[in-house]
N, C-alpha and C positions, 0 to 999 in steps of 0.2 A: 565526388564520393560520396555514397549517400550514407542519408541518417543511421545511427545504430539506435534501434529501439524493439519494442515489442515482449512483452511482457505477462504476466498476468500475476493480482495481488489480492488473496481474499483471507478478511478476517472475518472473527465472531466472538461475541462475546456471552458469553454464556455461566451460569449457576458461580458469579464472581471470578470469572477468568475469561481474559481472551485469546485468544489463537490467532496469531497470522502468520501465513505462508505464501512464499514466493515460490516461480518456477525459476529456473535457471536460463532461459536462451534469451541469448543476445542476435536480433538478425539485422540484417545490413541490407536494405530496401526491402524487396518484396520478397525474393528469393534466396535468398542466403544466410541459413543458421552461422553466424560467425562466432559463437561460443553458446556451450550449450550448460556450462557449472556456475553462471556469475550467481554470485550472493547480493539478491536488492532486499533482502530482509536483514535489521540488524539494529544490535539491543544500544542505546546512546545514553546521553547524562547518568553514567553511575552505572548503565543496567536496569534503569528503573521504568524507561521510554524504549515501545520499541516501537519501530517506523518498517514499514514498506513501499518502493517507491517506483513510479511508471512512469513511463514518459521516453523520450530522447536523455541518451547518458550523460551528456554533458549538462543537459537543465536540471535532471533528476537528483546530479549530484549536486548542483547548485542548489536547488528548493532544499534538498536537505542540509545543508550546511547553513545556510541562512534559516531555517526551522532550529537546529540545535543551536544555532547563536543567541536566537530570541531562548529560549529553554535556559539556558546559561544565566541569559538577561534578566529573564525573571523565577528565578530558584527554582525552578522543574515545573511550573504551574504551569500544564497542560494547553488548557481553554484558552490561557490569557497570552501563550508564544502565540498557539496560531492567529489569534483576533489580531493579534501585535505585528506578526509578519501579513497577514491579509490587511493590514491598515498601511503598511507600506507602498502595495500598488495602489491606493485609493490617494493616498498623502502627496507621495514621491514620484509617481510616473515611473516605478519599476518597470525595467524590461519583462515582460510577461513570457513567462516560461512551460514550454512547451512539455509540462511534469504533471504528477500529481501524487501524493504522499498516502499513507496510512497510517495514521499515530496512534501510541494506545498506551494508556500507563494504567494504574490497578483500579482505578476509579473511571477514565474516558475514554471515548475511543472516537476517531473524529476524520475526516477525507478531509483533504486540505489541496488545494488547487494552486498551481501555477500560474493564473490570473486574480489570485485575491480573495478566492472562495474558501468560505471553512464551513462543511457540512457535520451533522452528529445523527448518525441513522436514527430512525425511529426505530428498527426491531432490534439494534445487536449485530447485523449483518451486511457488512457492505464488502463491494468485491473493484479494483479499477484494472484500467490495462486493454491490451487487444482480446483478451479472454474473458475480460471481465463479466460481460453480460454472462457469459454462461456458468463461471462458477458463483455467480450471484442467483442466478438461477435456479442451481445444485442447491448450495449454501440453504437459500429461505426452506426450501424443500425439505430439505434432510433436519432443518430446525424445527417447521412446523409440524414434521409428521414422524419424528423420531425423538427417542432418549440421549442420543447421542452428544459427546462432551464437544467442546469448543473444536480442540483439538482433533479429533473423529470427523467433524461435520467439515472442516478447510482441507483437509487428506482428500477425504472423499471429493469434495467438490472440486480440485483441483486437477483429479485424477478424473473428474467427467470433462471439463474444460481442456484438459490436453489431448483427452480423445478425438476433441470437437475443431478446436482452434493451433490451425497451421502455427502462431506466433506462439503456441505454450506449450513446455515440454512438463515430465513427471520428474525432473530431477530439483525434488522440493527443498529449499531452508525454512523453516517453522522453529518460531519463537514463542514464549506463552509469559505472559503477564496480568 
C-alpha cells in the first residue's frame, strides 16, 4: 500500500495575530484522493499553541505528539520545546520523520522538520507541504502588496494553491493565535 500524504499548510503573522490554514486532502500514492476533509491544523497545549502538519500521515502524527510532549515538558515555551525536539535527532539519532510542522503561539512562528531543523521565518510568512511553494508565493505577494489581515491572506493563498496543486484542496481548517 502507498503512503498517505499530500497537504498544504500556510501561516501568516501580521499585526500581532497569526493565522494557520491547512487543506483537507489526504492522497494515497500519486493518483487517489483518499480523503478530502482531514483536519491537519489544531490547537494544543490548552489551546495556546496552534500547529499544522504535513508529510506522511504516521510521521506527521508522530512529530506532532513528540512536539506536544516537549511543550508539556517545557511549560509551553514554544521555542525551547522546538529546539529540544530538534536536539533529540542530533543526540539520540532518532528516526528521521518524513513530516514537518508549523507551530505558533502568541509570540512566535516556527517551522519544525522531522529531521531536526527549526526555522523562524524572517517575514512572518511560511508554508509547507505539497502545495507549500504555491501557497508561500501567493501569501508573500499578498503580504507585501495588500493590507489584508493574516486570516484573509492564508485563505486567499490556500485558494490559489488549491487551484494549482493537485495535492491540495480548498476544504480549509483555519486557526488563529
